[in-house]
NULUM-135332 format. One line per 4 residues: their letters; for each residue x negated, y, z of N, C-alpha, C, CB. Coordinates in Angstrom, 2 decimals. Glycine has a CB too. Layout:
! NULUM-135332
A> X/Y/Z/X/Y/Z/X/Y/Z/X/Y/Z  ...
! end
This chain:
! NULUM-135332
MIVV> -18.66/-0.61/46.43/-17.37/-0.27/46.02/-17.27/0.09/44.50/-16.90/0.85/46.86  -18.28/0.82/44.05/-18.30/1.16/42.61/-18.53/-0.07/41.76/-19.39/2.19/42.33  -19.31/-1.01/42.26/-19.56/-2.24/41.53/-18.27/-3.02/41.35/-20.61/-3.09/42.26  -17.48/-3.10/42.40/-16.26/-3.82/42.32/-15.31/-3.19/41.30/-15.61/-3.89/43.69
AYLL> -15.22/-1.90/41.32/-14.37/-1.14/40.39/-14.82/-1.34/38.94/-14.39/0.38/40.73  -16.13/-1.39/38.77/-16.69/-1.60/37.39/-16.36/-3.04/36.94/-18.30/-1.35/37.37  -16.61/-3.98/37.80/-16.27/-5.37/37.40/-14.84/-5.62/37.15/-16.71/-6.31/38.43  -13.99/-4.92/37.94/-12.55/-5.00/37.70/-12.17/-4.39/36.35/-11.79/-4.29/38.82
SVAV> -12.73/-3.29/36.00/-12.44/-2.63/34.70/-12.93/-3.49/33.56/-13.10/-1.23/34.63  -14.07/-4.16/33.70/-14.61/-5.09/32.68/-13.64/-6.25/32.51/-16.06/-5.62/33.08  -13.17/-6.81/33.66/-12.26/-7.95/33.59/-10.94/-7.51/32.88/-11.98/-8.50/35.05  -10.43/-6.34/33.23/-9.21/-5.89/32.53/-9.44/-5.68/31.08/-8.68/-4.63/33.12
ALVV> -10.56/-5.15/30.71/-10.86/-4.93/29.26/-10.96/-6.23/28.54/-12.17/-4.15/29.07  -11.56/-7.25/29.18/-11.67/-8.58/28.54/-10.29/-9.23/28.40/-12.61/-9.49/29.34  -9.45/-9.05/29.36/-8.13/-9.63/29.28/-7.34/-8.96/28.11/-7.38/-9.47/30.65  -7.45/-7.62/28.02/-6.76/-6.87/26.94/-7.31/-7.31/25.60/-6.93/-5.32/27.11
LATA> -8.63/-7.45/25.50/-9.25/-7.88/24.23/-8.81/-9.34/23.86/-10.83/-7.81/24.36  -8.76/-10.21/24.83/-8.36/-11.58/24.57/-6.90/-11.62/24.11/-8.57/-12.44/25.83  -6.07/-10.78/24.72/-4.68/-10.79/24.36/-4.49/-10.19/22.94/-3.86/-10.00/25.41  -5.26/-9.21/22.59/-5.13/-8.61/21.28/-5.63/-9.52/20.19/-5.85/-7.31/21.23
LRRR> -6.64/-10.32/20.48/-7.25/-11.17/19.48/-6.70/-12.57/19.39/-8.66/-11.25/19.72  -5.76/-12.98/20.19/-5.24/-14.31/20.16/-4.39/-14.53/18.87/-4.41/-14.56/21.43  -4.41/-15.74/18.46/-3.66/-16.10/17.24/-2.20/-16.13/17.55/-4.12/-17.46/16.68  -1.39/-15.60/16.65/0.03/-15.69/16.76/0.57/-16.61/15.69/0.66/-14.31/16.67
PTAA> 1.60/-17.34/16.00/2.15/-18.21/14.96/2.81/-17.38/13.86/3.16/-19.20/15.56  2.50/-17.80/12.62/3.11/-17.04/11.50/4.25/-17.84/10.90/2.04/-16.70/10.39  5.21/-17.14/10.48/6.35/-17.73/9.82/5.98/-18.06/8.40/7.57/-16.79/9.87  6.69/-19.00/7.84/6.46/-19.36/6.43/6.85/-18.20/5.55/7.26/-20.62/6.04
LPTP> 6.00/-17.94/4.57/6.19/-16.82/3.65/7.44/-17.14/2.79/4.88/-16.57/2.74  8.30/-16.16/2.66/9.45/-16.35/1.81/9.05/-16.41/0.32/10.46/-15.23/2.06  9.79/-17.15/-0.44/9.45/-17.21/-1.86/9.87/-15.87/-2.53/10.14/-18.45/-2.56  9.00/-15.38/-3.39/9.36/-14.12/-4.03/10.52/-14.23/-5.00/8.18/-13.57/-4.73
PTPT> 11.34/-13.24/-5.13/12.46/-13.34/-6.07/12.01/-13.46/-7.49/13.38/-12.16/-5.94  12.81/-14.12/-8.31/12.41/-14.25/-9.70/12.60/-12.89/-10.38/13.24/-15.37/-10.43  11.66/-12.48/-11.20/11.77/-11.18/-11.89/12.94/-11.17/-12.88/10.46/-10.86/-12.63  13.57/-10.02/-12.94/14.66/-9.91/-13.92/14.02/-9.60/-15.33/15.72/-8.76/-13.48
PAPA> 14.61/-10.14/-16.33/14.04/-9.90/-17.64/14.20/-8.47/-18.09/14.66/-10.80/-18.64  13.19/-7.98/-18.79/13.20/-6.62/-19.27/14.24/-6.49/-20.38/11.80/-6.20/-19.76  14.84/-5.30/-20.51/15.80/-5.07/-21.62/15.05/-5.17/-22.96/16.50/-3.65/-21.47  15.78/-5.53/-23.99/15.17/-5.65/-25.34/14.67/-4.31/-25.79/16.18/-6.21/-26.38
ALPD> 15.38/-3.21/-25.53/14.96/-1.87/-25.98/15.48/-0.87/-24.99/15.47/-1.53/-27.43  14.79/0.24/-24.94/15.21/1.32/-24.04/16.37/2.09/-24.65/14.03/2.28/-23.74  17.19/2.67/-23.87/18.23/3.54/-24.41/17.65/4.73/-25.11/19.16/3.99/-23.32  18.36/5.34/-26.03/17.85/6.46/-26.80/17.48/7.65/-25.96/18.85/6.86/-27.81
EAQA> 18.29/7.98/-24.91/17.98/9.10/-24.05/16.66/8.84/-23.28/19.16/9.36/-23.07  16.43/7.57/-22.88/15.19/7.25/-22.22/13.96/7.41/-23.12/15.26/5.86/-21.71  14.16/7.00/-24.38/13.06/7.15/-25.35/12.77/8.61/-25.59/13.41/6.45/-26.68  13.72/9.42/-25.60/13.49/10.89/-25.79/12.81/11.47/-24.62/14.80/11.64/-26.03
DIRV> 13.21/11.09/-23.38/12.51/11.53/-22.20/11.07/11.10/-22.19/13.20/11.01/-20.99  10.80/9.87/-22.61/9.43/9.39/-22.58/8.59/10.17/-23.59/9.38/7.88/-22.88  9.18/10.46/-24.77/8.41/11.30/-25.75/8.08/12.65/-25.20/9.19/11.48/-27.06  9.00/13.26/-24.50/8.78/14.59/-23.95/7.66/14.58/-22.91/10.07/15.13/-23.32
ILAA> 7.66/13.51/-22.06/6.67/13.39/-21.03/5.26/13.12/-21.68/7.08/12.25/-20.04  5.24/12.30/-22.68/3.96/12.00/-23.36/3.40/13.25/-24.08/4.15/10.83/-24.38  4.29/14.04/-24.64/3.89/15.25/-25.31/3.34/16.24/-24.30/5.05/15.87/-26.08  3.96/16.39/-23.19/3.52/17.28/-22.16/2.20/16.84/-21.58/4.56/17.37/-21.08
AAQL> 2.02/15.51/-21.40/0.75/14.97/-20.94/-0.38/15.21/-21.94/0.89/13.50/-20.68  -0.09/15.08/-23.22/-1.11/15.33/-24.25/-1.49/16.78/-24.28/-0.61/14.89/-25.63  -0.51/17.73/-24.12/-0.82/19.13/-24.11/-1.68/19.46/-22.87/0.49/19.98/-24.14  -1.33/18.94/-21.73/-2.11/19.17/-20.49/-3.49/18.63/-20.66/-1.44/18.51/-19.26
AARL> -3.68/17.45/-21.24/-5.00/16.86/-21.39/-5.81/17.75/-22.36/-4.89/15.38/-21.91  -5.19/18.23/-23.40/-5.92/19.07/-24.36/-6.31/20.40/-23.71/-5.07/19.33/-25.63  -5.52/20.94/-22.81/-5.82/22.19/-22.14/-6.92/22.00/-21.12/-4.59/22.75/-21.47  -6.92/20.82/-20.45/-7.97/20.61/-19.37/-9.23/20.01/-19.91/-7.43/19.69/-18.25
TPTA> -9.27/19.51/-21.14/-10.49/18.96/-21.69/-11.43/20.15/-22.11/-10.16/18.01/-22.93  -12.64/20.10/-21.60/-13.56/21.18/-21.97/-13.96/20.99/-23.45/-14.84/21.19/-21.02  -14.09/22.10/-24.15/-14.50/22.07/-25.46/-15.99/21.83/-25.66/-14.12/23.28/-26.07  -16.41/20.96/-26.52/-17.79/20.62/-26.66/-18.52/21.56/-27.63/-17.92/19.22/-27.11
! end
């Protein structure tokens, strides 16, 4: 009786494995959208924000860099 239960569980496991590993048809990949062109220049407020972020990053790097 135990042998029958073992063989049945092995058969079920093989069916589950075969179902999980079967190939599924794949749809054609959609074409990627064309990228939008970058603006010629950033707005002034964006440039100021970027300068503030870069200055803060430089200060943090200087603070975290061990002195030699």
